[in-house]
C-alpha positions in Angstrom: 34.6 26.7 31.9 36.3 23.2 30.2 34.8 20.0 30.4 34.5 17.8 33.2 37.2 14.9 33.1 38.7 12.1 35.5 42.3 12.7 36.9 45.2 11.6 35.4 45.6 7.9 34.3 41.8 6.7 34.4 42.0 6.7 31.0 44.7 4.8 30.6 42.7 2.3 31.8 42.2 -1.3 29.9 39.2 -2.2 31.2 39.4 -6.0 32.9 38.1 -8.6 30.8 37.1 -11.5 33.3 36.3 -15.3 32.7 33.2 -16.4 30.3 31.1 -18.3 31.5 28.7 -18.9 28.7 28.5 -20.2 25.2 25.4 -19.6 22.8 23.4 -22.7 22.8 24.7 -24.9 25.1 23.9 -26.4 28.5 27.0 -28.0 29.8 29.5 -25.7 29.4 33.0 -26.8 32.1 34.1 -23.4 33.1 37.1 -23.5 33.9 38.4 -20.3 32.9 37.9 -18.4 36.2 39.8 -20.6 39.1 36.9 -21.5 41.1 36.5 -24.2 44.0 34.6 -26.2 41.6 32.9 -28.0 44.5 31.8 -24.4 46.3 31.6 -23.2 49.1 31.7 -25.2 52.6 27.8 -26.3 54.2 29.4 -23.4 57.0 29.3 -21.0 55.5 26.6 -21.8 53.3 24.6 -22.5 56.7 25.9 -19.3 58.2 24.8 -17.3 54.7 20.9 -18.1 55.5 21.3 -17.8 59.7 22.4 -14.2 58.4 19.7 -13.5 56.1 17.2 -13.5 58.4 19.7 -9.7 59.7 19.8 -8.0 56.8 17.5 -5.1 57.9 20.4 -4.5 60.6 23.7 -2.6 59.8 27.0 -5.1 60.1 29.2 -4.4 62.4 31.6 -1.7 61.2 35.0 -3.5 62.7 34.8 -7.2 61.5 36.4 -7.9 65.4 34.6 -11.9 64.7 36.0 -12.8 61.5 39.2 -10.8 62.5 39.1 -12.8 65.6 37.8 -15.6 63.9 41.3 -15.3 60.6 43.9 -14.8 63.2 42.8 -17.8 65.2 42.9 -20.1 62.0 46.7 -18.4 61.1 48.5 -17.5 64.1 48.0 -13.5 63.3 47.2 -10.8 65.7 43.9 -9.6 64.7 45.3 -6.0 65.2 46.7 -6.2 62.1 44.8 -7.6 59.6 41.9 -5.7 57.6 39.1 -7.0 55.6 38.0 -5.6 52.5 35.8 -6.4 49.4 38.2 -8.6 48.1 41.5 -8.5 48.2 41.1 -6.1 45.3 39.5 -3.6 47.8 42.6 -3.9 49.9 44.7 -3.6 46.7 42.4 -0.2 46.6 43.8 1.0 50.0 46.5 0.5 49.3 47.7 2.0 46.6 44.9 4.7 47.2 47.4 5.4 50.6 50.7 4.8 50.1 50.8 6.3 45.8 50.2 8.6 43.4 50.8 11.3 40.8 54.8 10.5 39.8 55.6 7.3 41.2 55.8 4.4 40.2 54.3 1.0 41.2 56.5 -2.6 40.2 54.7 -5.4 39.2 56.8 -8.7 37.1 55.3 -9.2 33.2 53.1 -11.8 34.4 51.4 -10.9 37.6 47.9 -10.3 37.8 46.1 -7.8 35.7 44.9 -5.6 37.9 48.2 -4.1 39.4 48.6 -1.5 36.4 45.2 -0.8 36.3 45.5 0.5 40.5 48.5 2.2 39.2 46.5 4.7 36.8 43.7 4.7 39.2 46.5 6.7 41.6 48.1 8.5 39.0 51.0 6.4 39.2 53.3 4.7 36.6 53.1 1.0 36.3 56.6 -0.8 35.4 56.7 -4.2 34.1 59.4 -6.1 35.1 60.6 -9.5 33.1 59.7 -13.4 34.7 62.3 -16.0 33.9 60.8 -19.0 32.5 58.1 -17.8 33.8 59.4 -17.5 37.5 60.0 -13.8 39.4 63.3 -13.1 38.9 64.0 -11.5 42.2 67.3 -9.1 41.0 65.2 -8.1 38.2 62.9 -6.7 40.3 65.6 -4.9 42.7 67.4 -3.7 39.5 64.0 -2.1 38.5 63.5 -0.4 41.6 63.9 3.3 41.6 64.2 6.6 43.5 60.3 6.7 42.4 59.2 3.3 43.2 56.6 3.2 46.5 54.6 -0.4 45.1 55.8 -3.7 44.6 53.0 -6.1 43.8 54.1 -9.9 43.8 51.8 -12.2 43.2 53.1 -15.7 45.1 52.0 -18.6 43.9 51.8 -16.6 40.4 49.0 -16.2 38.3 48.7 -17.2 35.7 52.8 -19.1 36.2 51.6 -21.0 38.8 54.9 -20.9 40.1 56.0 -20.1 43.9 59.3 -18.3 44.6 60.8 -19.8 47.2 60.3 -18.2 50.7 64.1 -17.3 50.5 63.7 -15.3 47.6 61.1 -13.4 48.7 63.1 -12.9 51.8 65.8 -11.1 49.9 63.6 -9.3 47.7 61.7 -7.9 50.6 66.0 -7.2 52.5 66.4 -5.4 49.6 63.7 -3.0 49.1 64.2 1.0 50.6 62.8 1.1 54.0 60.5 3.5 51.4 58.6 0.9 49.3 55.9 -1.1 50.6 56.5 -4.9 49.4 52.5 -6.7 48.6 52.0 -10.3 48.4 49.7 -11.6 47.0 48.2 -14.9 48.3 45.3 -15.6 47.1 46.1 -18.3 45.4 48.4 -19.7 48.9 46.5 -22.1 50.3 47.2 -24.7 48.4 50.3 -24.4 48.1 51.5 -26.8 51.1 54.0 -25.6 53.9 53.5 -22.0 52.9 52.4 -19.1 55.2 51.7 -16.9 52.1 54.3 -13.9 53.6 52.4 -15.1 57.1 55.6 -14.1 58.6 57.9 -11.7 57.1 54.8 -9.5 57.5 54.7 -9.6 61.0 58.6 -9.0 61.3 58.6 -5.9 58.2 56.7 -3.0 58.7 57.1 -2.8 54.8 54.9 -5.2 53.6 51.7 -6.0 54.0 50.1 -9.4 53.0 47.1 -10.4 51.6 44.5 -13.2 50.8 41.0 -14.3 49.8 37.7 -15.9 50.6 37.1 -16.2 46.6 39.7 -19.0 46.2 39.9 -22.4 47.6 37.1 -21.8 50.4 34.3 -20.8 47.0 33.2 -17.6 47.6 34.0 -15.6 44.8 30.8 -14.9 45.3 30.4 -12.8 47.8 33.6 -11.3 47.7 36.1 -10.8 51.2 39.6 -10.4 51.0 41.8 -9.0 54.3 45.2 -7.8 54.4 48.3 -8.7 57.6 50.4 -5.7 58.0 52.6 -3.0 59.9 50.1 -1.6 62.7 51.0 2.6 61.4 49.8 0.6 57.9 46.8 -1.1 59.1 46.6 2.3 61.0 46.7 4.3 57.5 44.0 1.8 55.1 41.3 1.6 57.8 41.1 5.2 58.0 40.4 4.9 53.2 38.3 2.7 54.2 34.2 2.4 54.5 33.0 1.9 57.5 30.4 -0.7 56.4 32.4 -2.0 53.1 31.8 -5.8 53.7 27.5 -7.2 54.6 27.4 -8.7 57.7 26.3 -11.8 54.9 29.2 -11.9 54.3 30.9 -11.3 57.1 29.2 -14.3 58.3 30.0 -17.1 55.2 33.9 -16.0 55.5 33.5 -15.9 59.4 32.0 -20.1 59.2 34.6 -20.4 56.1 38.0 -20.4 58.1 36.3 -21.8 61.1 36.4 -24.5 58.7 40.5 -26.6 58.7 38.9 -29.9 57.9 37.1 -28.7 55.1 40.0 -26.7 53.9 42.3 -29.4 54.1 40.0 -31.8 52.3 40.1 -29.0 49.6 44.3 -28.9 49.3 44.0 -32.6 48.8 41.7 -33.3 46.2 42.8 -30.6 44.6 45.9 -31.7 44.4 45.4 -35.0 43.3 43.1 -34.1 40.7 46.3 -31.0 39.6 48.3 -34.1 39.4 46.9 -36.6 37.0 45.8 -33.9 34.8 49.2 -31.8 34.2 50.1 -35.9 33.8 47.9 -36.5 31.0 48.3 -33.1 29.4 52.3 -34.1 29.3 51.5 -37.0 27.9 50.4 -35.6 25.6 52.9 -33.4 24.2 51.9 -30.1 26.8 53.7 -29.5 29.8 53.6 -27.4 32.0 55.3 -26.2 35.4 54.7 -27.9 38.8 52.0 -26.0 40.2 51.1 -24.1 43.5 48.0 -23.4 43.0 44.3 -24.8 41.8 45.3 -24.0 38.4 48.6 -25.8 35.3 48.9 -23.8 32.4 50.5 -26.1 29.9 52.5 -25.4 27.1 52.0 -25.6 23.6 54.0 -25.6 20.4 53.1 -21.5 19.3 50.0 -18.9 19.6 48.9 -20.4 16.6 48.6 -24.0 18.1 47.2 -22.4 22.2 44.7 -20.5 19.5 43.7 -23.8 18.0 43.1 -26.4 21.0 41.0 -23.3 23.1 38.9 -23.3 20.4 37.4 -27.3 20.1 37.3 -27.2 24.1 34.3 -24.4 23.6 33.3 -26.5 20.7 33.5 -29.3 23.1 31.7 -27.0 25.3 34.6 -26.2 27.9 35.8 -22.8 29.3 39.7 -21.8 29.9 41.3 -18.7 29.5 43.1 -17.5 26.9 45.9 -15.6 29.0 48.2 -14.0 25.7 47.2 -10.3 27.9 49.6 -11.5 30.3 52.0 -12.2 28.0 51.7 -15.9 27.2 50.2 -16.4 23.9 51.7 -19.3 23.6 50.2 -20.9 27.1 46.1 -21.6 28.2 45.5 -21.9 31.9 43.2 -24.5 33.0 41.4 -24.4 36.2 41.6 -27.7 37.9 38.2 -29.2 38.8 36.5 -32.4 39.8 36.9 -35.8 39.1 34.6 -35.5 35.9 35.4 -32.2 35.0 39.6 -33.5 34.9 38.6 -36.6 32.1 36.0 -34.7 30.0 39.0 -32.3 29.9 41.8 -34.7 28.8 39.8 -36.3 26.5 38.5 -32.8 24.7 42.5 -32.2 24.2 43.5 -36.4 23.6 40.1 -35.6 20.5 41.9 -32.3 19.7 45.4 -33.7 19.6 44.3 -36.9 18.0 42.1 -34.3 14.8 45.7 -32.5 13.9 48.3 -35.2 14.2 
C-alpha cells in the first residue's frame, strides 16, 4: 500500500499570508495592512457580545433565522435566499465545493482576491487568471476567457487591492454574457463603502446563476468574529445549505452580526468618516507624486515609479511603526495598499511619507 496522499490540487496551494500586525521592539504600531475598521465594532454589537456570553453553554440555532431576517430588513432582501457563513470566505468554500471539481475551471481577474486560486485548487479545479485593464476589471477579457470547462467566475467589486469598481452596467453585461451553467460570484466585501451600490443584489435577485456575498469584517468592524453571508437563487442556497455544517456560526457571532446590521445610523457615519479621510489621504499622497485611482473602498492604492521605490517607502513606513500592505503578489509590485485610518492615523501616514520623499529628493 502507498502512503496517504492529499487530493489533487491541494499541494499546489500557496499559503495565504495575512497582513502583519506587530513590529519587534515597538509598542506604537499602526496597522494599516488588513483594511480593518480603525474605529472598531459598533457599541451595539459589543453589547450584544456581552449579553450572548451568558449563553455560551447553549448550542446556537442552526437556521440563523434572526440574523437572516435582520439582513433582509436592512437590505430589502428575501431572508430565505440568504446563507450565513464564517466570513464570506466560508460561503465561497460552499460554492466551490458544490459547483466545481477536477477538470473544471474557475476564472478570476489578475488583481483579484488571492483566495480564489486557493479555493480552485482545494477542489481539484484549475484557476484561470484574466487580465485587467489599468487596474479595472475588463469584461470582454473575462468573457473571452470562458470555455466549456468554466464553472465559476469570481468578481471582487469594488476590487481588492485595486479599490476600483466596475460600473453596474458592465457587471450586468458580464452576467448576461456568461452561459447559464456558469456561476458568477460577486464578492462585495467593500460594497458598503461605495455610495449607492447594492453589491450586486439586484442581479442576484433576477439571475439564477449570480450569487452576491458580503462580510461583517470591514465596515462593521467584526473581522475578529468571522461572519459573512451570501444571497442567491433559492435552488443555489438550498444546495449550499446541504454542505454547510449546522453549527457553523456561534451564538456570539450571530448576536453581534444582528446588532451590527441593524445599526444603520452607525454604518452611515462610518461610511462618511471613511470617505472624508480617504479623500484627504489620497489627495495628500497625490501632491507628493503618488497618484491612486479613485477608491470606493476603505483603502487606497498609491502608485510609485517602480517596485524598488515602493519597497523603499514600505521600509521607511515600517521604520516609523506603520504597517501597510505590499501587493507584488497581486501583480502590482509598484504599489502599496494603505488602509484608511482615523484622522490621526492619516496624519501620521502623510507625515511619514513626506519625510521619506524629502529624504529621497
